[in-house]
One Martini backbone bead per residue (centre of mass of N, CA, C, O) as a GRO file, in nm:
protein
  519
    1MET     BB    1  -1.404  -2.021   1.106
    2LYS     BB    2  -0.898  -1.598   0.841
    3THR     BB    3  -1.102  -1.324   0.704
    4ALA     BB    4  -1.133  -1.345   0.890
    5SER     BB    5  -1.156  -1.205   0.900
    6ILE     BB    6  -1.473  -1.616   1.032
    7THR     BB    7  -1.185  -1.445   0.987
    8ALA     BB    8  -1.536  -1.562   1.114
    9ALA     BB    9  -1.503  -1.545   0.793
   10ALA     BB   10  -1.478  -1.222   0.844
   11ALA     BB   11  -1.206  -1.174   0.793
   12VAL     BB   12  -0.920  -0.930   0.823
   13LEU     BB   13  -0.669  -1.023   0.667
   14ALA     BB   14  -0.311  -0.942   0.644
   15LEU     BB   15  -0.036  -0.833   0.450
   16ALA     BB   16   0.291  -0.743   0.527
   17LEU     BB   17   0.507  -0.474   0.490
   18THR     BB   18   0.804  -0.427   0.608
   19ALA     BB   19   0.881  -0.199   0.886
   20CYS     BB   20   1.114   0.035   1.028
   21GLY     BB   21   1.100   0.277   1.313
   22GLY     BB   22   1.198   0.600   1.429
   23GLY     BB   23   1.333   0.836   1.570
   24ALA     BB   24   1.560   1.047   1.556
   25GLY     BB   25   1.793   0.921   1.795
   26SER     BB   26   1.677   0.691   1.900
   27THR     BB   27   1.653   0.461   2.186
   28THR     BB   28   1.678   0.172   2.333
   29VAL     BB   29   1.443   0.040   2.584
   30ASP     BB   30   1.363  -0.111   2.864
   31GLY     BB   31   1.054  -0.173   2.879
   32GLY     BB   32   0.739  -0.087   2.942
   33THR     BB   33   0.460   0.033   2.732
   34PHE     BB   34   0.258  -0.116   2.488
   35THR     BB   35   0.018   0.052   2.271
   36LEU     BB   36  -0.272  -0.095   2.114
   37VAL     BB   37  -0.497  -0.064   1.864
   38SER     BB   38  -0.830  -0.174   1.844
   39ALA     BB   39  -1.123  -0.170   1.644
   40GLY     BB   40  -1.201  -0.436   1.808
   41ASP     BB   41  -1.329  -0.672   1.992
   42PRO     BB   42  -1.206  -1.001   2.036
   43GLY     BB   43  -1.352  -1.155   2.241
   44SER     BB   44  -1.287  -1.462   2.219
   45LEU     BB   45  -0.958  -1.603   2.286
   46ASP     BB   46  -0.998  -1.868   2.154
   47PRO     BB   47  -0.793  -1.982   1.888
   48HIS     BB   48  -1.010  -2.219   1.778
   49PHE     BB   49  -1.267  -1.988   1.760
   50THR     BB   50  -1.110  -1.806   1.526
   51ALA     BB   51  -1.064  -1.541   1.242
   52LEU     BB   52  -1.022  -1.280   1.366
   53SER     BB   53  -0.793  -1.031   1.352
   54VAL     BB   54  -0.819  -0.916   1.640
   55THR     BB   55  -0.778  -1.193   1.775
   56ILE     BB   56  -0.515  -1.279   1.652
   57GLN     BB   57  -0.335  -1.053   1.755
   58ALA     BB   58  -0.381  -1.122   2.055
   59ASP     BB   59  -0.288  -1.427   2.029
   60ARG     BB   60   0.010  -1.373   1.946
   61PHE     BB   61   0.087  -1.301   2.257
   62LEU     BB   62  -0.015  -1.597   2.380
   63TYR     BB   63   0.062  -1.768   2.119
   64ASP     BB   64   0.213  -2.029   1.960
   65THR     BB   65   0.382  -2.197   1.695
   66LEU     BB   66   0.559  -2.427   1.525
   67VAL     BB   67   0.566  -2.209   1.300
   68ASN     BB   68   0.713  -1.938   1.127
   69ILE     BB   69   0.682  -1.623   0.953
   70ASP     BB   70   0.856  -1.424   0.774
   71PRO     BB   71   0.875  -1.131   0.595
   72GLY     BB   72   0.946  -1.332   0.333
   73GLY     BB   73   0.775  -1.620   0.367
   74ASN     BB   74   0.942  -1.791   0.568
   75MET     BB   75   1.020  -2.065   0.742
   76VAL     BB   76   1.052  -2.080   1.103
   77ALA     BB   77   1.101  -2.109   1.396
   78GLY     BB   78   0.929  -2.229   1.678
   79LEU     BB   79   0.836  -2.471   1.866
   80ALA     BB   80   0.997  -2.572   1.623
   81GLU     BB   81   1.316  -2.665   1.489
   82LYS     BB   82   1.185  -2.891   1.300
   83TRP     BB   83   1.080  -3.015   0.962
   84GLU     BB   84   0.858  -3.242   0.783
   85GLY     BB   85   0.706  -3.323   0.451
   86ASP     BB   86   0.383  -3.350   0.275
   87THR     BB   87   0.055  -3.395   0.186
   88THR     BB   88   0.000  -3.628   0.439
   89THR     BB   89   0.271  -3.557   0.608
   90ALA     BB   90   0.404  -3.473   0.938
   91LYS     BB   91   0.708  -3.344   1.112
   92TYR     BB   92   0.793  -3.242   1.451
   93THR     BB   93   1.062  -3.075   1.649
   94LEU     BB   94   1.094  -2.975   1.950
   95ARG     BB   95   1.204  -2.768   2.157
   96LYS     BB   96   1.371  -2.694   2.428
   97GLY     BB   97   1.212  -2.573   2.726
   98ILE     BB   98   0.919  -2.540   2.700
   99THR     BB   99   0.668  -2.337   2.833
  100CYS     BB  100   0.409  -2.257   3.004
  101SER     BB  101   0.247  -1.993   3.172
  102ASP     BB  102   0.254  -2.198   3.450
  103GLY     BB  103   0.551  -2.361   3.394
  104THR     BB  104   0.492  -2.600   3.237
  105PRO     BB  105   0.556  -2.825   3.018
  106LEU     BB  106   0.582  -2.889   2.689
  107THR     BB  107   0.419  -3.143   2.500
  108ALA     BB  108   0.370  -3.344   2.238
  109SER     BB  109   0.083  -3.435   2.332
  110GLN     BB  110  -0.039  -3.154   2.340
  111VAL     BB  111  -0.008  -3.080   2.052
  112ALA     BB  112  -0.176  -3.325   1.947
  113ASP     BB  113  -0.439  -3.238   2.078
  114ASN     BB  114  -0.489  -2.989   1.921
  115ILE     BB  115  -0.513  -3.125   1.638
  116ASN     BB  116  -0.736  -3.326   1.712
  117PHE     BB  117  -0.949  -3.127   1.790
  118VAL     BB  118  -0.976  -2.969   1.525
  119SER     BB  119  -1.031  -3.226   1.331
  120ASP     BB  120  -1.300  -3.243   1.484
  121PRO     BB  121  -1.606  -3.147   1.376
  122ALA     BB  122  -1.766  -3.161   1.658
  123ASN     BB  123  -1.603  -2.894   1.772
  124GLY     BB  124  -1.618  -2.635   1.565
  125SER     BB  125  -1.363  -2.525   1.453
  126ALA     BB  126  -1.220  -2.249   1.282
  127SER     BB  127  -0.953  -2.430   1.187
  128LEU     BB  128  -1.104  -2.603   1.008
  129GLY     BB  129  -0.936  -2.629   0.698
  130LEU     BB  130  -0.716  -2.415   0.752
  131TYR     BB  131  -0.496  -2.598   0.918
  132VAL     BB  132  -0.690  -2.852   0.968
  133MET     BB  133  -0.794  -3.145   0.849
  134PRO     BB  134  -1.027  -3.351   0.835
  135GLY     BB  135  -0.911  -3.637   1.034
  136ALA     BB  136  -0.671  -3.572   1.145
  137THR     BB  137  -0.367  -3.711   1.291
  138ALA     BB  138  -0.197  -3.713   1.615
  139THR     BB  139   0.133  -3.777   1.753
  140GLY     BB  140   0.317  -3.804   2.068
  141ASP     BB  141   0.674  -3.792   2.160
  142ASP     BB  142   0.801  -3.704   2.455
  143ALA     BB  143   1.086  -3.811   2.447
  144ALA     BB  144   1.154  -3.696   2.147
  145GLY     BB  145   0.979  -3.438   2.062
  146THR     BB  146   0.742  -3.541   1.876
  147VAL     BB  147   0.515  -3.468   1.581
  148THR     BB  148   0.271  -3.671   1.406
  149VAL     BB  149   0.099  -3.627   1.085
  150THR     BB  150  -0.213  -3.736   0.949
  151SER     BB  151  -0.382  -3.692   0.626
  152PRO     BB  152  -0.667  -3.787   0.436
  153THR     BB  153  -0.609  -3.505   0.304
  154PRO     BB  154  -0.462  -3.339   0.082
  155ASP     BB  155  -0.187  -3.095   0.124
  156SER     BB  156   0.021  -2.877  -0.010
  157PHE     BB  157   0.063  -2.721   0.302
  158LEU     BB  158   0.083  -2.882   0.554
  159VAL     BB  159   0.315  -2.785   0.727
  160ARG     BB  160   0.224  -2.491   0.742
  161ASP     BB  161  -0.064  -2.523   0.839
  162ILE     BB  162  -0.005  -2.677   1.109
  163GLY     BB  163   0.229  -2.463   1.190
  164GLY     BB  164  -0.017  -2.232   1.235
  165LEU     BB  165  -0.117  -2.333   1.494
  166PHE     BB  166  -0.235  -2.270   1.784
  167ILE     BB  167  -0.104  -2.347   2.117
  168VAL     BB  168  -0.248  -2.523   2.373
  169CYS     BB  169  -0.254  -2.605   2.688
  170GLY     BB  170  -0.377  -2.832   2.919
  171LYS     BB  171  -0.581  -2.670   3.069
  172GLY     BB  172  -0.730  -2.547   2.823
  173MET     BB  173  -0.814  -2.817   2.692
  174ALA     BB  174  -0.977  -2.913   2.956
  175ASP     BB  175  -1.074  -2.591   2.975
  176ARG     BB  176  -1.220  -2.365   2.763
  177GLY     BB  177  -1.323  -2.143   2.951
  178LEU     BB  178  -1.037  -2.012   3.018
  179LEU     BB  179  -1.010  -1.878   2.704
  180LYS     BB  180  -1.202  -1.641   2.666
  181GLN     BB  181  -1.072  -1.448   2.927
  182GLY     BB  182  -0.806  -1.611   2.871
  183ALA     BB  183  -0.495  -1.812   2.921
  184ASP     BB  184  -0.297  -2.118   2.782
  185GLY     BB  185   0.029  -2.064   2.684
  186THR     BB  186   0.339  -2.006   2.461
  187GLY     BB  187   0.381  -1.720   2.487
  188MET     BB  188   0.524  -1.398   2.566
  189PHE     BB  189   0.242  -1.369   2.710
  190THR     BB  190   0.012  -1.266   2.962
  191LEU     BB  191  -0.305  -1.245   3.104
  192THR     BB  192  -0.421  -0.992   3.340
  193GLU     BB  193  -0.644  -0.825   3.176
  194ALA     BB  194  -1.022  -0.806   3.104
  195VAL     BB  195  -1.198  -0.550   2.923
  196ALA     BB  196  -1.466  -0.546   2.760
  197GLY     BB  197  -1.445  -0.285   2.515
  198ASP     BB  198  -1.148  -0.164   2.619
  199HIS     BB  199  -0.917  -0.371   2.769
  200TYR     BB  200  -0.587  -0.540   2.741
  201THR     BB  201  -0.355  -0.692   2.974
  202LEU     BB  202  -0.010  -0.766   2.929
  203THR     BB  203   0.262  -0.992   3.037
  204ARG     BB  204   0.588  -1.060   3.031
  205ARG     BB  205   0.784  -1.338   2.991
  206LYS     BB  206   1.097  -1.412   3.139
  207ASP     BB  207   1.117  -1.722   3.016
  208TYR     BB  208   1.122  -1.646   2.727
  209ALA     BB  209   1.315  -1.856   2.446
  210TRP     BB  210   1.122  -1.910   2.153
  211GLY     BB  211   1.150  -1.742   1.915
  212PRO     BB  212   1.188  -1.658   1.610
  213GLY     BB  213   1.422  -1.846   1.500
  214ASP     BB  214   1.709  -1.650   1.628
  215TRP     BB  215   1.594  -1.549   1.878
  216LYS     BB  216   1.690  -1.352   2.158
  217THR     BB  217   1.690  -1.329   2.510
  218ASP     BB  218   1.877  -1.048   2.511
  219THR     BB  219   1.687  -0.853   2.406
  220ARG     BB  220   1.636  -0.530   2.347
  221GLY     BB  221   1.335  -0.331   2.421
  222LEU     BB  222   1.125  -0.488   2.568
  223PRO     BB  223   0.823  -0.501   2.683
  224ASP     BB  224   0.641  -0.565   2.979
  225THR     BB  225   0.385  -0.426   2.845
  226VAL     BB  226   0.053  -0.483   2.707
  227VAL     BB  227  -0.203  -0.266   2.552
  228ILE     BB  228  -0.526  -0.322   2.447
  229ARG     BB  229  -0.719  -0.082   2.276
  230VAL     BB  230  -1.067  -0.019   2.230
  231VAL     BB  231  -1.119   0.152   1.912
  232GLY     BB  232  -1.381   0.231   1.690
  233ASN     BB  233  -1.272   0.512   1.631
  234GLU     BB  234  -1.052   0.650   1.399
  235ILE     BB  235  -1.013   0.940   1.491
  236THR     BB  236  -0.937   0.870   1.768
  237ALA     BB  237  -0.689   0.696   1.708
  238ALA     BB  238  -0.531   0.930   1.565
  239ASN     BB  239  -0.519   1.110   1.814
  240LEU     BB  240  -0.360   0.923   1.995
  241LEU     BB  241  -0.117   0.919   1.821
  242ALA     BB  242  -0.065   1.238   1.800
  243SER     BB  243  -0.054   1.240   2.142
  244ARG     BB  244   0.104   0.976   2.248
  245GLN     BB  245  -0.102   0.744   2.381
  246VAL     BB  246  -0.003   0.557   2.153
  247ASN     BB  247   0.185   0.333   1.941
  248ALA     BB  248  -0.052   0.181   1.769
  249ALA     BB  249  -0.230   0.206   1.438
  250THR     BB  250  -0.496   0.161   1.216
  251VAL     BB  251  -0.545   0.374   0.919
  252LEU     BB  252  -0.775   0.426   0.650
  253GLY     BB  253  -0.848   0.700   0.621
  254PRO     BB  254  -0.771   1.050   0.594
  255ASP     BB  255  -0.579   1.054   0.855
  256GLN     BB  256  -0.326   0.937   0.733
  257GLN     BB  257  -0.211   1.210   0.609
  258ARG     BB  258  -0.156   1.343   0.887
  259LEU     BB  259   0.039   1.114   0.997
  260ARG     BB  260   0.248   1.138   0.773
  261GLY     BB  261   0.309   1.446   0.824
  262MET     BB  262   0.449   1.365   1.113
  263GLY     BB  263   0.650   1.109   1.069
  264LEU     BB  264   0.532   0.842   1.098
  265THR     BB  265   0.546   0.518   1.102
  266ALA     BB  266   0.474   0.309   0.815
  267HIS     BB  267   0.287   0.008   0.769
  268ASP     BB  268   0.225  -0.134   0.475
  269ILE     BB  269  -0.084  -0.307   0.400
  270GLU     BB  270  -0.181  -0.566   0.187
  271SER     BB  271  -0.529  -0.638   0.111
  272PRO     BB  272  -0.823  -0.767   0.105
  273PHE     BB  273  -1.126  -0.559   0.086
  274GLY     BB  274  -1.292  -0.572  -0.183
  275GLU     BB  275  -1.554  -0.800  -0.113
  276LEU     BB  276  -1.824  -0.957  -0.270
  277TRP     BB  277  -2.116  -1.117  -0.134
  278PHE     BB  278  -2.337  -1.393  -0.168
  279ASN     BB  279  -2.620  -1.540  -0.086
  280GLN     BB  280  -2.638  -1.910  -0.184
  281ARG     BB  281  -2.892  -2.000  -0.074
  282ALA     BB  282  -3.166  -2.153  -0.103
  283GLY     BB  283  -3.398  -1.889  -0.211
  284MET     BB  284  -3.189  -1.690  -0.283
  285PRO     BB  285  -3.100  -1.458  -0.512
  286GLY     BB  286  -2.788  -1.552  -0.508
  287ALA     BB  287  -2.823  -1.844  -0.624
  288ASP     BB  288  -2.826  -1.680  -0.897
  289VAL     BB  289  -2.614  -1.606  -1.125
  290ALA     BB  290  -2.774  -1.398  -1.284
  291VAL     BB  291  -2.803  -1.209  -1.035
  292ARG     BB  292  -2.507  -1.165  -0.970
  293ARG     BB  293  -2.447  -1.041  -1.256
  294ALA     BB  294  -2.643  -0.808  -1.242
  295LEU     BB  295  -2.544  -0.671  -0.980
  296THR     BB  296  -2.260  -0.629  -1.081
  297GLN     BB  297  -2.325  -0.461  -1.334
  298ALA     BB  298  -2.456  -0.219  -1.166
  299LEU     BB  299  -2.169  -0.166  -1.112
  300ASP     BB  300  -1.874   0.030  -1.030
  301LEU     BB  301  -1.592  -0.104  -0.926
  302GLY     BB  302  -1.394   0.126  -0.955
  303GLN     BB  303  -1.557   0.326  -0.783
  304LEU     BB  304  -1.584   0.152  -0.535
  305GLY     BB  305  -1.287   0.138  -0.472
  306GLN     BB  306  -1.240   0.448  -0.434
  307VAL     BB  307  -1.429   0.479  -0.192
  308LEU     BB  308  -1.317   0.251  -0.001
  309THR     BB  309  -0.992   0.383  -0.030
  310SER     BB  310  -0.960   0.685  -0.119
  311GLY     BB  311  -0.767   0.605  -0.379
  312THR     BB  312  -0.543   0.364  -0.252
  313GLY     BB  313  -0.590   0.128  -0.418
  314ARG     BB  314  -0.574  -0.195  -0.557
  315ALA     BB  315  -0.577  -0.428  -0.800
  316PRO     BB  316  -0.666  -0.735  -0.803
  317LYS     BB  317  -0.510  -1.078  -0.882
  318SER     BB  318  -0.626  -1.217  -0.621
  319LEU     BB  319  -0.747  -1.383  -0.324
  320LEU     BB  320  -0.483  -1.325  -0.218
  321ALA     BB  321  -0.246  -1.220  -0.023
  322PRO     BB  322   0.028  -1.051  -0.119
  323GLY     BB  323   0.375  -1.206  -0.111
  324LEU     BB  324   0.391  -1.476   0.101
  325GLY     BB  325   0.329  -1.685  -0.105
  326PRO     BB  326   0.388  -1.914  -0.372
  327CYS     BB  327   0.141  -1.787  -0.518
  328GLY     BB  328   0.065  -1.634  -0.817
  329GLY     BB  329  -0.089  -1.439  -1.028
  330ASP     BB  330  -0.373  -1.398  -1.254
  331THR     BB  331  -0.732  -1.466  -1.168
  332ILE     BB  332  -0.924  -1.188  -1.260
  333SER     BB  333  -0.868  -1.079  -1.519
  334GLY     BB  334  -1.167  -1.054  -1.728
  335LEU     BB  335  -1.404  -1.194  -1.536
  336LEU     BB  336  -1.551  -0.939  -1.486
  337PRO     BB  337  -1.819  -0.754  -1.514
  338VAL     BB  338  -1.910  -0.479  -1.657
  339SER     BB  339  -2.051  -0.189  -1.654
  340ASP     BB  340  -2.426  -0.237  -1.699
  341PRO     BB  341  -2.735  -0.144  -1.635
  342ALA     BB  342  -2.896  -0.238  -1.881
  343ALA     BB  343  -2.809  -0.536  -1.860
  344ALA     BB  344  -2.915  -0.575  -1.571
  345LYS     BB  345  -3.217  -0.543  -1.636
  346SER     BB  346  -3.236  -0.767  -1.854
  347ALA     BB  347  -3.141  -0.996  -1.661
  348LEU     BB  348  -3.367  -0.969  -1.455
  349ASP     BB  349  -3.594  -1.025  -1.653
  350SER     BB  350  -3.494  -1.318  -1.739
  351ALA     BB  351  -3.501  -1.408  -1.419
  352GLY     BB  352  -3.807  -1.283  -1.327
  353TRP     BB  353  -3.748  -0.969  -1.242
  354VAL     BB  354  -4.005  -0.760  -1.237
  355ALA     BB  355  -4.120  -0.454  -1.301
  356GLY     BB  356  -4.309  -0.227  -1.161
  357PRO     BB  357  -4.478   0.070  -1.140
  358ASP     BB  358  -4.242   0.147  -0.901
  359GLY     BB  359  -3.970  -0.036  -1.005
  360VAL     BB  360  -4.010  -0.289  -0.845
  361ARG     BB  361  -3.897  -0.590  -0.807
  362ALA     BB  362  -4.047  -0.923  -0.902
  363LYS     BB  363  -4.118  -1.278  -0.783
  364GLU     BB  364  -4.390  -1.438  -0.724
  365GLY     BB  365  -4.459  -1.163  -0.533
  366LYS     BB  366  -4.154  -1.110  -0.467
  367PRO     BB  367  -3.929  -0.896  -0.370
  368LEU     BB  368  -3.618  -0.728  -0.432
  369ALA     BB  369  -3.498  -0.783  -0.114
  370LEU     BB  370  -3.194  -0.644   0.025
  371THR     BB  371  -2.944  -0.725   0.263
  372PHE     BB  372  -2.669  -0.515   0.347
  373TYR     BB  373  -2.344  -0.579   0.468
  374TYR     BB  374  -2.094  -0.427   0.695
  375PRO     BB  375  -1.789  -0.341   0.838
  376SER     BB  376  -1.783  -0.088   1.093
  377THR     BB  377  -1.457  -0.115   1.181
  378LEU     BB  378  -1.337  -0.010   0.870
  379GLY     BB  379  -1.457   0.255   0.841
  380SER     BB  380  -1.630   0.499   0.664
  381THR     BB  381  -1.613   0.384   0.376
  382MET     BB  382  -1.789   0.135   0.403
  383GLN     BB  383  -2.053   0.289   0.410
  384ALA     BB  384  -2.019   0.447   0.145
  385ALA     BB  385  -2.013   0.194  -0.032
  386ALA     BB  386  -2.282   0.069   0.054
  387GLU     BB  387  -2.447   0.302  -0.042
  388LEU     BB  388  -2.371   0.282  -0.342
  389VAL     BB  389  -2.501  -0.001  -0.375
  390GLN     BB  390  -2.777   0.093  -0.304
  391GLN     BB  391  -2.810   0.287  -0.536
  392ARG     BB  392  -2.750   0.088  -0.782
  393TRP     BB  393  -2.974  -0.120  -0.710
  394SER     BB  394  -3.220   0.067  -0.702
  395ALA     BB  395  -3.188   0.150  -1.015
  396VAL     BB  396  -3.273  -0.179  -1.086
  397GLY     BB  397  -3.520  -0.258  -0.855
  398ALA     BB  398  -3.409  -0.267  -0.564
  399GLN     BB  399  -3.448  -0.334  -0.220
  400VAL     BB  400  -3.218  -0.161   0.013
  401THR     BB  401  -3.056  -0.268   0.320
  402VAL     BB  402  -2.831  -0.115   0.540
  403LYS     BB  403  -2.574  -0.279   0.745
  404GLY     BB  404  -2.395  -0.297   1.030
  405MET     BB  405  -2.091  -0.479   1.161
  406THR     BB  406  -1.927  -0.621   1.391
  407ASP     BB  407  -1.692  -0.849   1.467
  408THR     BB  408  -1.869  -1.010   1.676
  409GLU     BB  409  -2.123  -1.021   1.455
  410THR     BB  410  -2.044  -1.151   1.196
  411MET     BB  411  -2.094  -1.468   1.245
  412GLN     BB  412  -2.387  -1.445   1.303
  413VAL     BB  413  -2.484  -1.312   1.046
  414LEU     BB  414  -2.371  -1.517   0.834
  415THR     BB  415  -2.480  -1.800   0.972
  416GLN     BB  416  -2.803  -1.730   0.983
  417GLY     BB  417  -2.892  -1.620   0.665
  418GLY     BB  418  -3.012  -1.293   0.689
  419TRP     BB  419  -2.868  -1.244   0.410
  420ASP     BB  420  -2.757  -1.126   0.083
  421ALA     BB  421  -2.516  -0.909   0.111
  422ALA     BB  422  -2.143  -0.848   0.133
  423PHE     BB  423  -1.873  -0.721   0.298
  424VAL     BB  424  -1.584  -0.960   0.295
  425PRO     BB  425  -1.272  -0.955   0.408
  426LEU     BB  426  -1.046  -1.205   0.280
  427GLY     BB  427  -0.729  -1.300   0.434
  428VAL     BB  428  -0.498  -1.510   0.261
  429PHE     BB  429  -0.186  -1.698   0.169
  430LEU     BB  430  -0.331  -1.974   0.085
  431PRO     BB  431  -0.523  -2.153  -0.116
  432SER     BB  432  -0.610  -2.372   0.093
  433GLN     BB  433  -0.755  -2.151   0.282
  434LEU     BB  434  -1.014  -2.116   0.102
  435VAL     BB  435  -1.178  -2.385   0.101
  436PRO     BB  436  -1.383  -2.352   0.351
  437PHE     BB  437  -1.527  -2.088   0.203
  438PHE     BB  438  -1.616  -2.282  -0.087
  439SER     BB  439  -1.688  -2.542   0.087
  440GLY     BB  440  -1.927  -2.722   0.192
  441SER     BB  441  -2.116  -2.740   0.493
  442GLY     BB  442  -2.112  -2.487   0.663
  443GLY     BB  443  -1.936  -2.305   0.859
  444ASN     BB  444  -1.718  -2.137   0.660
  445ASN     BB  445  -1.956  -2.158   0.441
  446PHE     BB  446  -2.148  -1.886   0.463
  447ALA     BB  447  -2.241  -1.871   0.130
  448ALA     BB  448  -2.311  -2.151   0.007
  449VAL     BB  449  -2.100  -2.268  -0.189
  450GLN     BB  450  -2.135  -2.406  -0.533
  451ASN     BB  451  -1.841  -2.550  -0.713
  452PRO     BB  452  -1.735  -2.803  -0.909
  453ALA     BB  453  -1.485  -2.671  -1.057
  454TYR     BB  454  -1.336  -2.608  -0.786
  455ASP     BB  455  -1.329  -2.886  -0.653
  456ALA     BB  456  -1.164  -3.023  -0.881
  457ALA     BB  457  -0.915  -2.842  -0.871
  458VAL     BB  458  -0.846  -2.889  -0.573
  459GLN     BB  459  -0.800  -3.198  -0.589
  460GLN     BB  460  -0.552  -3.165  -0.783
  461ALA     BB  461  -0.377  -2.960  -0.615
  462ALA     BB  462  -0.349  -3.106  -0.332
  463ALA     BB  463  -0.154  -3.345  -0.471
  464LEU     BB  464   0.044  -3.100  -0.473
  465ALA     BB  465   0.338  -2.976  -0.374
  466GLY     BB  466   0.332  -2.670  -0.337
  467ALA     BB  467   0.408  -2.496  -0.618
  468ASP     BB  468   0.312  -2.727  -0.815
  469GLY     BB  469  -0.007  -2.633  -0.764
  470CYS     BB  470  -0.064  -2.334  -0.872
  471GLY     BB  471  -0.213  -2.378  -1.136
  472LYS     BB  472  -0.462  -2.517  -1.013
  473TRP     BB  473  -0.528  -2.298  -0.801
  474GLY     BB  474  -0.584  -2.085  -1.022
  475GLU     BB  475  -0.833  -2.240  -1.147
  476ALA     BB  476  -1.003  -2.224  -0.901
  477GLU     BB  477  -1.030  -1.926  -0.869
  478GLN     BB  478  -1.156  -1.880  -1.149
  479ALA     BB  479  -1.418  -2.038  -1.091
  480LEU     BB  480  -1.524  -1.831  -0.877
  481VAL     BB  481  -1.524  -1.565  -1.054
  482ARG     BB  482  -1.709  -1.664  -1.285
  483GLU     BB  483  -1.957  -1.725  -1.072
  484LEU     BB  484  -1.962  -1.505  -0.847
  485ASN     BB  485  -1.896  -1.611  -0.545
  486VAL     BB  486  -1.695  -1.365  -0.581
  487VAL     BB  487  -1.605  -1.002  -0.564
  488PRO     BB  488  -1.301  -0.874  -0.655
  489PHE     BB  489  -1.205  -0.513  -0.658
  490VAL     BB  490  -1.005  -0.440  -0.393
  491ASN     BB  491  -0.710  -0.332  -0.243
  492SER     BB  492  -0.553  -0.252   0.040
  493VAL     BB  493  -0.347   0.017   0.199
  494ARG     BB  494  -0.265  -0.042   0.532
  495PRO     BB  495  -0.162   0.176   0.772
  496THR     BB  496   0.066   0.125   1.043
  497PHE     BB  497   0.122   0.314   1.311
  498VAL     BB  498   0.434   0.440   1.468
  499GLN     BB  499   0.531   0.525   1.814
  500GLY     BB  500   0.785   0.466   2.038
  501ALA     BB  501   0.864   0.237   1.829
  502THR     BB  502   0.942  -0.082   1.699
  503LEU     BB  503   0.858  -0.308   1.422
  504GLU     BB  504   0.700  -0.601   1.288
  505THR     BB  505   0.533  -0.767   1.007
  506SER     BB  506   0.314  -1.055   0.983
  507GLN     BB  507   0.044  -1.191   0.853
  508GLY     BB  508  -0.118  -0.900   0.923
  509SER     BB  509   0.064  -0.853   1.191
  510ILE     BB  510   0.207  -0.817   1.480
  511THR     BB  511   0.519  -0.905   1.609
  512PRO     BB  512   0.598  -0.931   1.934
  513THR     BB  513   0.916  -0.998   1.916
  514SER     BB  514   0.972  -0.699   1.752
  515ILE     BB  515   0.945  -0.519   1.982
  516ARG     BB  516   1.083  -0.169   2.044
  517MET     BB  517   1.158   0.045   2.264
  518LEU     BB  518   1.166   0.413   2.293
  519GLY     BB  519   1.357   0.710   2.433
   0.00000   0.00000   0.00000
């Protein structure tokens, strides 16, 4: 399959509100090791075959993109020093002197190869439709250092979307097996050790000189080594932070209050978190909008959001992570059904799901048996919220089985079709990045959504460049919410705590070039 985090489609991508900080009187020191906690194992590190947030974070250390997004949401230089384009064409001019991790020069042709690989549906890239439209073609002029892209499908944010694709170097493109537990990239670090389920060790490239915007090569305080520790238990992660055994970790549950009380720097990240999805494949209960509406009415979405975020969440106004994209506005308020269990029962009756003597509903002899999945790596509140869903749906006559899924299991679970409903936090920054999750067959459209009103609005919006299309993009989002193709009910404010270093966050994860070690 970005969200999610997805993200493959079940990515949990987040948008970060930048913060920096260290202890009072701390001084910047060169070198050392920066240790980051990852709530789940990244799995395959191939950047073109994942949208999971934990993998994207790891890949940000190993691969660069043509353009970067600064904390204010503006495009700044990445591998490209300048760019131009509209809804169907884009052109990037590469910076001079960029090399791959093996020391060979990065060429415009190699960049074009990345785009052409992703754009071919036969390759099954998770980035297809998310960063690169199907059928897009790219050509590289190695002498001029330029990459020109033509897309057969209009994209309001073409320059930014293509510009956000991780760029793999020549050896990795020729043998993608090298990328699963290795790397061949243009990023600031190389991978020196990978122990699945435990840790990943990365070493800083001393020749790296093309950081975001006007990043300087003589910047002080950069770590020599980064260690990504896989810690699935949030309490353990919080204890590692408190005992200063790690430098950064995201903590969603009640332990965040303890960490705030210790004076640790907190980078608050707001992103979609409470998103309820129904499997809408033919023959599944969720394929019927009447059933989706009834099951939504059976819930108290406000209470569910309180449980999921321990009371720290915010009401969502859009399906997009707030703040860094050009489109704002409220596309959700007033469109979701209010809590009404009696109406839910009546609607299920009308849809043919009749309660038997034991209270369990059935249709044509088949019980309303629902398997509900939740991401188990996102804290204990996810399980508590899933169990609340189970309780509410059982009360209206459904048989509900609750199951957790790890980040690496998410794609397998969602694409195999054997699920009925799930919490799938999907965080993207541009409305065009929602499209592959809500249209088309297979791939990123893991819930098998079919919404003609959405497709029509998207077609109109995509023909308008940048913010000019925001109105139509908003209509597209509203079409999804009205049909309950997804039920967004709460955003999380996720603190990433930092000690012994300062850093910045952008696009939902730590910016590697911003890390400064403190002594």
